[in-house]
Structure formats: structure tokens, C-alpha cells
C-alpha positions as CSV (number, residue, x, y, z in Angstrom):
1,X,-12.5,-13.3,31.9
2,X,-9.8,-14.0,29.3
3,X,-11.2,-14.1,25.8
4,X,-10.7,-17.3,23.8
5,X,-8.3,-17.0,21.1
6,X,-8.4,-19.9,18.6
7,X,-4.9,-20.2,17.2
8,X,-4.4,-21.9,13.5
9,X,-1.7,-23.6,12.2
10,X,-1.5,-21.8,8.4
11,X,1.8,-20.0,8.3
12,X,2.6,-17.1,5.5
13,X,6.2,-17.1,5.1
14,X,8.6,-14.9,3.1
15,X,9.6,-16.7,0.0
16,X,12.5,-15.0,-1.7
17,X,11.8,-17.1,-5.1
18,X,8.8,-14.4,-6.1
19,X,10.9,-12.0,-8.0
20,X,9.6,-9.3,-10.4
21,X,11.7,-8.0,-13.3
22,X,12.9,-4.4,-12.6
23,X,14.7,-1.5,-14.9
24,X,18.2,-1.2,-13.7
25,X,19.5,2.1,-13.9
26,X,23.4,2.5,-14.8
27,X,25.7,6.0,-15.1
28,X,25.0,7.7,-18.8
29,X,28.5,6.5,-19.9
30,X,28.1,3.1,-18.8
31,X,24.9,2.5,-20.7
32,X,26.0,4.1,-23.7
33,X,28.7,1.6,-23.7
34,X,26.4,-1.4,-23.0
35,X,24.2,0.2,-26.3
36,X,27.2,0.2,-28.3
37,X,28.3,-2.9,-27.8
38,X,25.5,-5.0,-28.2
39,X,25.1,-2.7,-31.5
40,X,28.5,-3.9,-32.9
41,X,27.7,-7.4,-32.2
42,X,27.1,-9.7,-35.4
43,X,23.6,-10.7,-35.5
44,X,24.4,-14.3,-35.1
45,X,25.9,-13.5,-31.3
46,X,23.1,-11.5,-30.6
47,X,20.6,-14.6,-31.5
48,X,22.6,-17.0,-29.2
49,X,22.8,-14.3,-26.5
50,X,19.3,-13.5,-26.5
51,X,18.2,-17.3,-26.8
52,X,20.4,-18.1,-23.2
53,X,18.7,-15.4,-22.3
54,X,15.2,-16.4,-22.8
55,X,15.9,-20.2,-21.8
56,X,16.8,-18.9,-18.6
57,X,14.1,-16.3,-17.3
58,X,11.3,-17.2,-20.0
59,X,9.9,-19.3,-16.7
60,X,10.1,-17.0,-14.3
61,X,8.1,-14.1,-16.0
62,X,4.9,-13.6,-18.2
63,X,6.4,-12.2,-21.4
64,X,10.0,-11.4,-20.1
65,X,11.0,-10.4,-23.9
66,X,7.9,-7.8,-23.5
67,X,9.2,-6.8,-20.4
68,X,12.9,-6.4,-22.2
69,X,11.5,-4.1,-25.0
70,X,10.0,-1.9,-22.3
71,X,12.9,-1.4,-20.8
72,X,15.0,-0.5,-24.0
73,X,12.4,2.3,-24.7
74,X,13.3,3.9,-21.1
75,X,16.6,4.5,-23.1
76,X,15.4,6.8,-25.7
77,X,17.0,9.7,-24.5
78,X,20.4,8.3,-24.3
79,X,20.0,6.9,-27.9
80,X,19.5,10.3,-29.0
81,X,22.7,11.5,-27.3
82,X,24.6,8.6,-29.6
83,X,22.6,10.0,-32.6
84,X,21.0,6.5,-33.0
85,X,17.4,6.0,-33.7
86,X,15.7,3.4,-31.9
87,X,13.3,2.4,-34.5
88,X,16.7,1.2,-36.6
89,X,16.9,-1.4,-34.0
90,X,15.7,-4.8,-34.9
91,X,13.9,-6.6,-32.5
92,X,16.2,-9.2,-31.1
93,X,18.8,-6.7,-30.7
94,X,16.4,-4.5,-28.7
95,X,15.0,-7.3,-26.5
96,X,18.8,-8.2,-25.8
97,X,19.7,-4.5,-24.8
98,X,16.6,-4.4,-22.6
99,X,17.7,-7.5,-21.1
100,X,21.0,-5.6,-19.7
101,X,18.9,-2.8,-18.4
102,X,17.0,-5.5,-16.4
103,X,17.2,-6.7,-12.8
104,X,15.1,-9.2,-10.8
105,X,14.1,-8.1,-7.5
106,X,12.8,-10.6,-4.7
107,X,9.6,-8.8,-3.2
108,X,9.7,-10.8,0.2
109,X,13.1,-12.2,0.3
110,X,13.1,-10.3,4.0
111,X,9.6,-10.3,5.6
112,X,6.0,-10.8,4.5
113,X,3.9,-9.4,7.1
114,X,1.3,-6.9,8.4
115,X,-1.9,-8.4,6.7
116,X,-5.2,-7.3,6.4
117,X,-8.4,-9.1,5.0
118,X,-11.8,-8.5,3.6
119,X,-14.3,-9.6,1.5
120,X,-13.7,-10.8,-2.1
121,X,-15.7,-9.0,-4.9
122,X,-16.7,-12.4,-6.3
123,X,-18.6,-15.1,-4.3
124,X,-19.7,-17.3,-6.7
125,X,-18.9,-20.7,-6.4
126,X,-18.4,-20.6,-2.8
127,X,-20.7,-22.9,-0.4
128,X,-23.0,-22.6,2.3
129,X,-21.5,-20.7,5.1
130,X,-18.2,-20.0,3.2
131,X,-16.7,-17.0,2.1
132,X,-14.1,-16.0,-0.3
133,X,-11.4,-13.6,0.9
134,X,-8.4,-11.7,-0.3
135,X,-5.7,-11.0,2.3
136,X,-2.9,-8.1,1.7
137,X,0.2,-8.5,3.1
138,X,3.5,-5.7,3.1
139,X,6.2,-7.7,1.1
140,X,9.5,-6.6,2.0
141,X,12.7,-7.5,-0.1
142,X,16.3,-6.4,-0.6
143,X,17.2,-2.7,0.8
144,X,14.0,-3.3,2.9
145,X,11.6,-1.5,0.1
146,X,8.0,-2.7,0.9
147,X,5.6,-3.4,-1.6
148,X,1.9,-4.9,-1.1
149,X,0.9,-8.2,-2.2
150,X,-2.0,-10.4,-1.7
151,X,-3.5,-13.8,-1.4
152,X,-6.8,-15.4,-2.3
153,X,-8.6,-17.7,0.0
154,X,-12.0,-19.2,1.0
155,X,-13.1,-19.5,4.8
156,X,-15.1,-22.5,5.6
157,X,-17.6,-23.0,7.7
158,X,-14.9,-24.1,10.5
159,X,-13.1,-20.8,10.0
160,X,-10.1,-23.0,7.8
161,X,-8.6,-21.1,5.4
162,X,-8.4,-22.8,2.2
163,X,-5.7,-21.0,-0.4
164,X,-5.9,-20.7,-3.8
165,X,-2.6,-21.8,-5.7
166,X,0.0,-19.2,-5.2
167,X,0.9,-18.3,-9.1
168,X,4.6,-17.5,-9.7
169,X,4.5,-15.4,-12.6
170,X,4.7,-12.0,-10.5
171,X,3.5,-8.4,-12.3
172,X,3.8,-5.0,-11.8
173,X,1.0,-2.9,-13.4
174,X,0.1,-3.7,-17.0
175,X,-0.3,0.2,-17.4
176,X,0.2,3.5,-15.0
177,X,-1.4,6.1,-15.9
178,X,-0.2,9.4,-15.0
179,X,-3.4,11.9,-14.1
180,X,-4.3,14.9,-16.1
181,X,-5.1,18.0,-14.0
182,X,-7.1,20.5,-14.5
183,X,-5.3,23.8,-13.2
184,X,-8.2,25.3,-11.6
185,X,-9.1,22.2,-9.4
186,X,-5.0,21.8,-8.9
187,X,-4.5,25.4,-6.9
188,X,-7.8,24.4,-4.5
189,X,-6.1,21.5,-3.8
190,X,-2.4,23.1,-3.7
191,X,-4.2,25.3,-1.2
192,X,-6.0,22.7,1.1
193,X,-2.7,20.9,1.8
194,X,-0.7,23.9,2.3
195,X,0.2,24.5,6.0
196,X,1.9,28.1,6.2
197,X,0.6,31.2,6.6
198,X,2.4,33.0,3.4
199,X,-0.2,32.1,0.8
200,X,1.8,32.8,-2.5
201,X,0.4,32.2,-5.3
202,X,1.6,29.1,-7.4
203,X,1.2,31.2,-10.9
204,X,5.0,31.6,-11.4
205,X,5.0,28.3,-12.1
206,X,1.5,27.0,-13.7
207,X,1.3,30.2,-15.9
208,X,3.6,28.1,-17.8
209,X,1.1,25.3,-18.3
210,X,-2.2,25.2,-20.1
211,X,-5.8,24.7,-18.5
212,X,-5.3,20.9,-18.6
213,X,-1.4,19.3,-18.0
214,X,0.2,16.2,-16.9
215,X,2.9,15.6,-14.3
216,X,5.4,15.7,-17.5
217,X,4.4,19.2,-18.6
218,X,4.5,20.3,-14.7
219,X,7.6,18.8,-14.0
220,X,8.9,20.5,-17.4
221,X,7.6,24.0,-16.0
222,X,9.5,23.5,-12.5
223,X,12.5,22.6,-14.5
224,X,12.5,26.0,-16.4
225,X,11.4,27.9,-13.2
226,X,14.2,26.8,-11.4
227,X,16.6,27.6,-14.2
228,X,15.2,31.3,-14.8
229,X,14.2,32.6,-11.3
230,X,15.6,33.0,-8.0
231,X,13.6,31.1,-5.7
232,X,12.5,32.1,-1.9
233,X,12.3,29.0,0.3
234,X,8.9,29.5,0.3
235,X,8.5,29.4,-3.5
236,X,11.1,26.3,-3.0
237,X,7.9,24.9,-0.7
238,X,5.4,25.4,-3.0
239,X,7.3,23.7,-5.9
240,X,7.6,20.6,-3.7
241,X,4.3,20.5,-2.5
242,X,3.3,21.1,-6.2
243,X,5.5,17.8,-7.2
244,X,4.4,16.0,-4.5
245,X,0.6,16.4,-5.2
246,X,1.0,15.4,-9.0
247,X,3.4,12.4,-8.2
248,X,0.4,11.3,-5.6
249,X,-2.2,10.8,-8.0
250,X,-1.5,7.6,-10.0
251,X,-4.0,4.8,-11.6
252,X,-2.4,1.1,-12.1
253,X,-4.3,-1.5,-14.0
254,X,-3.1,-5.8,-14.1
255,X,-3.5,-8.1,-16.8
256,X,-6.9,-10.2,-16.7
257,X,-5.1,-13.3,-16.9
258,X,-3.0,-12.6,-13.7
259,X,-4.2,-14.5,-10.6
260,X,-4.5,-12.0,-7.7
261,X,-1.1,-13.7,-6.2
262,X,0.9,-12.4,-9.1
263,X,-0.5,-8.8,-8.8
264,X,2.3,-7.0,-7.0
265,X,1.9,-2.9,-6.2
266,X,5.6,-1.7,-5.8
267,X,6.3,1.8,-5.1
268,X,5.6,4.0,-8.1
269,X,5.9,7.8,-7.3
270,X,8.7,9.3,-5.4
271,X,6.8,10.1,-1.9
272,X,6.6,5.9,-1.6
273,X,10.0,5.1,-3.3
274,X,11.2,3.5,-0.1
275,X,8.2,1.6,0.4
276,X,4.2,1.0,0.5
277,X,3.9,0.0,4.2
278,X,0.9,-1.4,6.1
279,X,-2.2,-1.2,3.7
280,X,-5.5,-1.0,5.9
281,X,-8.0,-2.4,3.6
282,X,-12.0,-2.1,4.2
283,X,-15.1,-2.9,2.2
284,X,-16.6,0.9,2.1
285,X,-20.0,1.2,1.4
286,X,-21.7,4.2,-0.1
287,X,-24.6,5.9,0.4
288,X,-26.2,4.4,-2.5
289,X,-25.4,0.8,-1.9
290,X,-22.4,0.7,-4.2
291,X,-19.0,-1.1,-2.9
292,X,-15.8,0.6,-3.0
293,X,-12.8,-0.9,-1.9
294,X,-10.3,1.5,0.0
295,X,-6.8,1.1,1.6
296,X,-4.8,4.1,3.8
297,X,-1.2,3.4,3.8
298,X,2.1,4.8,4.5
299,X,4.3,5.9,2.0
300,X,8.0,6.1,2.7
301,X,10.4,7.7,0.8
302,X,13.3,6.9,2.9
303,X,13.2,10.2,5.0
304,X,9.5,10.8,5.7
305,X,6.5,9.1,5.8
306,X,2.9,10.3,4.4
307,X,-0.4,8.5,4.9
308,X,-2.1,7.6,1.2
309,X,-5.0,6.2,-0.2
310,X,-5.6,3.4,-2.8
311,X,-9.1,2.7,-4.2
312,X,-10.7,-0.5,-6.2
313,X,-13.7,-2.1,-7.4
314,X,-12.0,-5.2,-9.0
315,X,-8.2,-5.6,-7.4
316,X,-7.3,-4.9,-11.4
317,X,-7.8,-1.6,-11.2
318,X,-6.2,0.8,-8.6
319,X,-6.1,4.6,-8.3
320,X,-3.5,6.3,-5.6
321,X,-4.9,9.2,-4.1
322,X,-2.8,11.7,-1.6
323,X,-3.9,12.4,2.0
324,X,-3.3,15.8,2.9
325,X,-4.7,18.3,5.7
326,X,-3.3,18.9,9.3
327,X,-4.2,15.1,10.3
328,X,-1.8,13.7,7.6
329,X,1.2,13.2,9.3
330,X,1.6,10.0,10.9
331,X,0.6,6.2,10.4
332,X,-2.2,3.9,11.2
333,X,-4.9,6.1,9.4
334,X,-8.2,3.6,8.9
335,X,-11.2,4.6,7.4
336,X,-15.1,3.5,9.0
337,X,-16.8,0.9,6.1
338,X,-19.2,3.8,5.7
339,X,-20.6,7.2,6.3
340,X,-21.4,8.4,9.7
341,X,-24.1,11.0,9.9
342,X,-23.5,11.9,6.2
343,X,-19.5,12.4,6.9
344,X,-16.3,9.8,6.2
345,X,-14.6,8.9,9.3
346,X,-11.5,7.8,10.3
347,X,-8.9,6.7,13.2
348,X,-5.7,8.0,13.3
349,X,-2.9,8.4,15.7
350,X,-1.5,12.0,15.0
351,X,0.9,11.9,18.0
352,X,1.6,8.8,17.8
353,X,0.6,7.7,21.3
354,X,-3.3,7.6,21.3
355,X,-5.8,7.1,19.2
356,X,-7.9,9.9,17.6
357,X,-11.5,10.2,15.5
358,X,-11.9,12.6,12.9
359,X,-14.6,13.3,10.1
360,X,-15.0,14.8,6.7
361,X,-16.8,15.8,3.9
362,X,-13.7,14.8,1.5
363,X,-12.2,11.4,1.5
364,X,-8.9,12.6,1.3
365,X,-8.5,15.5,3.5
366,X,-8.5,15.6,7.0
367,X,-8.3,18.6,9.1
368,X,-9.6,17.8,12.7
369,X,-9.7,15.0,15.1
370,X,-10.7,13.9,18.9
371,X,-9.3,12.0,21.1
372,X,-10.8,8.8,22.2
373,X,-8.3,6.5,23.4
374,X,-5.3,7.0,25.6
375,X,-2.9,4.4,27.1
376,X,-4.3,2.8,29.9
377,X,-3.1,-0.7,31.3
378,X,0.3,-2.2,32.2
379,X,0.5,-3.8,28.5
380,X,-0.2,-0.6,26.2
381,X,1.4,2.4,28.5
382,X,3.7,3.1,25.5
383,X,1.2,4.0,22.9
384,X,-1.8,2.8,21.5
385,X,-2.9,2.6,18.1
386,X,-5.9,0.7,15.5
387,X,-5.4,-2.5,13.9
388,X,-7.6,-1.8,10.9
389,X,-10.8,-0.5,10.3
390,X,-13.5,-0.3,12.5
391,X,-16.2,-3.5,12.4
392,X,-19.5,-2.5,12.3
393,X,-21.7,-5.3,14.6
394,X,-24.9,-4.8,16.4
395,X,-23.5,-4.0,19.6
396,X,-21.5,-0.9,18.1
397,X,-17.9,-0.5,16.6
398,X,-15.7,-3.1,17.2
399,X,-12.0,-1.7,17.2
400,X,-8.8,-4.1,16.9
401,X,-6.0,-2.2,18.7
402,X,-2.2,-2.6,19.2
403,X,-0.7,-1.6,22.9
404,X,2.9,-1.4,23.4
405,X,4.2,-2.4,27.1
406,X,7.1,-3.5,28.9
407,X,9.9,-4.3,26.5
408,X,8.5,-2.9,23.0
409,X,6.4,-5.9,23.5
410,X,3.3,-5.1,20.8
411,X,-0.1,-7.2,21.7
412,X,-3.4,-7.0,20.1
413,X,-6.6,-5.1,22.2
414,X,-9.8,-4.7,21.6
415,X,-12.5,-1.8,22.3
416,X,-16.0,-0.9,21.4
417,X,-17.7,2.5,20.3
418,X,-21.1,3.7,19.9
419,X,-22.4,3.2,16.3
420,X,-23.9,6.8,16.2
421,X,-21.3,8.4,18.0
422,X,-18.1,7.2,17.2
423,X,-16.2,8.8,19.5
424,X,-17.9,7.1,22.6
425,X,-16.1,4.5,24.0
426,X,-18.8,1.4,25.5
427,X,-15.8,-0.9,26.6
428,X,-12.6,-1.9,26.4
429,X,-10.5,-5.2,27.3
430,X,-8.7,-5.0,30.3
431,X,-6.3,-7.8,29.4
432,X,-4.4,-8.3,26.0
433,X,-6.8,-10.2,23.5
434,X,-3.6,-12.2,21.6
435,X,0.2,-11.4,23.1
436,X,2.9,-13.1,21.2
437,X,3.9,-16.7,22.5
438,X,6.9,-18.5,22.2
439,X,6.8,-19.1,18.7
440,X,5.5,-15.4,17.4
441,X,8.1,-13.3,19.5
442,X,11.0,-14.4,16.8
443,X,11.7,-12.7,13.9
444,X,13.0,-9.6,12.1
445,X,11.9,-7.6,14.9
446,X,10.9,-9.2,18.2
447,X,8.0,-9.6,21.0
448,X,5.2,-7.9,17.8
449,X,2.3,-9.4,17.1
450,X,-0.1,-6.8,14.6
451,X,-2.8,-6.7,12.3
452,X,-3.9,-4.5,9.6
453,X,-7.7,-5.5,9.1
454,X,-10.2,-8.2,10.3
455,X,-13.5,-9.6,9.2
456,X,-16.7,-11.3,10.9
457,X,-17.3,-14.9,9.6
458,X,-20.0,-16.4,11.0
459,X,-20.2,-14.8,14.2
460,X,-16.3,-15.2,14.7
461,X,-13.9,-12.8,14.3
462,X,-11.3,-13.9,12.0
463,X,-7.9,-11.5,12.8
464,X,-4.8,-12.1,10.7
465,X,-1.6,-11.1,12.1
466,X,2.1,-10.9,11.8
467,X,4.7,-12.5,13.9
468,X,7.4,-10.3,14.6
469,X,7.7,-8.6,11.0
470,X,8.9,-11.7,9.5
471,X,5.9,-13.9,8.9
472,X,2.3,-14.0,8.9
473,X,-1.1,-16.1,10.4
474,X,-4.2,-15.5,11.5
475,X,-6.6,-16.4,14.7
476,X,-10.4,-17.1,15.4
477,X,-12.4,-15.3,18.5
478,X,-16.4,-15.9,19.2
479,X,-17.7,-12.8,18.2
480,X,-20.5,-12.9,20.7
481,X,-17.9,-13.8,23.4
482,X,-15.8,-11.3,22.6
483,X,-18.5,-8.5,22.7
484,X,-20.2,-9.7,25.6
485,X,-16.7,-9.2,27.5
486,X,-16.3,-5.8,26.2
487,X,-20.1,-4.3,26.9
488,X,-18.9,-5.8,30.3
489,X,-15.8,-4.3,30.9
490,X,-16.6,-0.8,32.5
């Protein structure tokens, strides 16, 4: 029997008008010429030029003059080389100089896709049988750089999404805090992630640092080491892993007066400079009942991919953490929403073909995995993978999957696993749950439907999904019908 899927009419399309103001870098010589030219302007010309800029851009960005000043402050090293004290520059000239080092970036001009959905921490002012939700998306702009953005909505009793108005004053995190490292724990974490036999000590770099240090201090120690040491390949590998580990930790915080649709998590560290991809959000309940939201995502630096982890309790303050261990090597890790038998559990696809499960005492160290699902049907013979975190039901763990078949067509499937032993499959749909229709198969990457996370609402499964890596929509499925089909599928 084919499970009934109800496609909804709502569409999330990319919107090129949604822009953020980014720092724009030039060569040192060019930058110095710009600075000197503005410093040479008469005061009256500075005022006129700045007023024109503010008139054009103050309605496009929240506090654009503060952004200009922030970008001006990034030029301190150039001012030092010019022998000019930034403190001597008046406010208007600072803002005008900063404007020349600012550019707008359209975060979703290319695509708006691969959504996941979770229950909002704030359920106030919702009616009977309603639920407020947060939907995350992968937004892709110029240069195919992907960032993480959000929408807020209420699902009514008929499973209709009532979207909150989308704000236009987009902003990156108001504050980025680099992690402060303890030397002993840093060495321990470095040992945990190292994947070669030679356990060469990293002391040749860390001896230059105190018991506690920042990323900036580590970076200076690395630069000094490279100047004064003849580095072997193993030593260079250690240095690269140290820098990666340090860069992978960060904390970001958004302004309290920002709407969630205005918060943009743009690539922060070097490991993700080309994209934050396919975040799979999950509402995780600790053993003491406390709730925290996690998102596993793929960091892309233009050459390689690495799985990473975000955590938040309120969607204002986020922490970024590395994921390491032997399993930290492929896309598509999806965390279970609670511990199982006292351990964290995660779905992964370490070989790019099959589905695996792993358990760990540490949420960001994953070492061993067990194969739980292989391609089986004509529509998934190329590969199978998860489409978000498992969903707990009375019948078992419901996992929405994706399968790749002929002509590289991506479809959605579903599987069911035992609650206490989720490596054991109860059932699996023999036919796709959802395949691209005539509208959905046209886009940036044709013939693809894909999701990064679903939820249950009023005994219905709510599945947001992308249409051919271009736009997004959602569908609903009767949970009882789906579970019955899965239970009787073997």
C-alpha cells in the first residue's frame, strides 16, 4: 500500500533582496590608498559623501553606521603601517572609511533549501492543537557559499503553516567569542582526534603558551614555530590539527531585538569558509529533563568536508564545536533526541552508501559505528542516508531516509527501529514515501527531494523538504497510517 502524502501549497523561494553587510578586503597597497584618499578629503566632502551612503543603506541594515565603524576597526594594522593613530580620526571619517571596506552579500540569491524543523522553545500564545516551530534552511548565495537561516511559524490544527512576517534587517552575530583553552584539556582533545600512529608531542608549539590561551595566542605561537623550526610532515600535520581544533570552537550571540528570520549564521571559521551545509536540528532532552537544541552540519572549506556541531537553548546564543574521532569524515550525521542506554546515539553514513549507527559517552567524539541499513530497492540502489534525526514514537524510532536511484533521482523513504535497540530494524517502506513530481524535479540540481528534519504534530508527520536544491516546501503524512505500513512491511 502507498502511504498517503499531502503536499502543501506554501513555497519558500530564494530572495536576492535579503543581504548582509560583509567586510570587503583589498590588497594592502590599495587599502592604504583608499584610507589616505578619505583622510585627505575636506570635512564638507566627507559629510556629503557619508550622508549619501547612509541615505542609500540605512534602511537596508540595522545600524549601518556601527557596521562601518566595526569594519574601520579591522584596519588597525594598516593604520599602524601608515603611522596614523585611528583614535585621531573623527567619527564621520571613520564611518566613511569603513563604508569603502563594506560590501553587501545576498545570502540566498541562488538557493533556499534542505530545511529542518523543530519545536520553538517559546510556546506562549499558541492555541489548542497549535505548535510554534522554527524551520532552518541552507541559504546559498554568490560563490555557492552557504549559511544557516531561520523562519518562525505556527502549525495550526489542520497542519497549515502560519508564517511570521520575514524581517528585512538581516544581521550576523552581534558578538563572536573565541574559546579560551586549557592546555591540558587541549592536548587531551588533540590526542583524541589524531589519526596517525606517531604520537609526536605538540609541546614544541604549546610550550610558548601559558596554561590558558586564546586562538590568537596559539596562532602567534604557530607562526613563530614555522619561522624558527624545520618542520617534518608529522609536525606540520600536528600544527594543522591544532589550528583546526582551535578554530572549530566559537560562540556567537544575536541581538535580542532581532527577529529569528533576521539571524544569519554565516561561515565563521576557516574550516567552514565555503559553507555551513545541511544542518539537522534536533530538540535534545537531557537525562535531568533539561532541553537543548543541537544541530549537526557539514563544514566545507572549498576542498574538504567535516561534520560539526552547533548547540543553543534559545536561538540567540550558539556554541560551535568540532566533531572528531574516526567517524568524523562524511556528511549526514543525525543525533538522536535523547541518550539511549546511557549513551549518545547518532546516525551516520561513513562510506557514503549505507546507513550506520554509533554510540558515545561524549557528544563530539565518535569512534565506532555499526551498519544498520543497505540499499535494497530499485529506487535506492546508489545510496541510502538519513533525512534528519530519528523521531521517537510508541512503535519505535521513525527515521525519514533518502534514497538515490536511476538518473540520480533523490526520493524520501522511511524506516522504523527498536526503541531500546535502535540498531534493529522493525520495518522499511518498499516504495518511496515521496518522490519529485513535475514541479519539484526542476531546479539547481534536478530530480531531488531532500529533508534535514521532521516533527510530529497532532499525530501527523510534518516533513519540510527541498525541491531540487532550489526552493522548499512541506508535506504531511498521517502518522498512524505510516507506522502501520512500516510495522507490516516485513
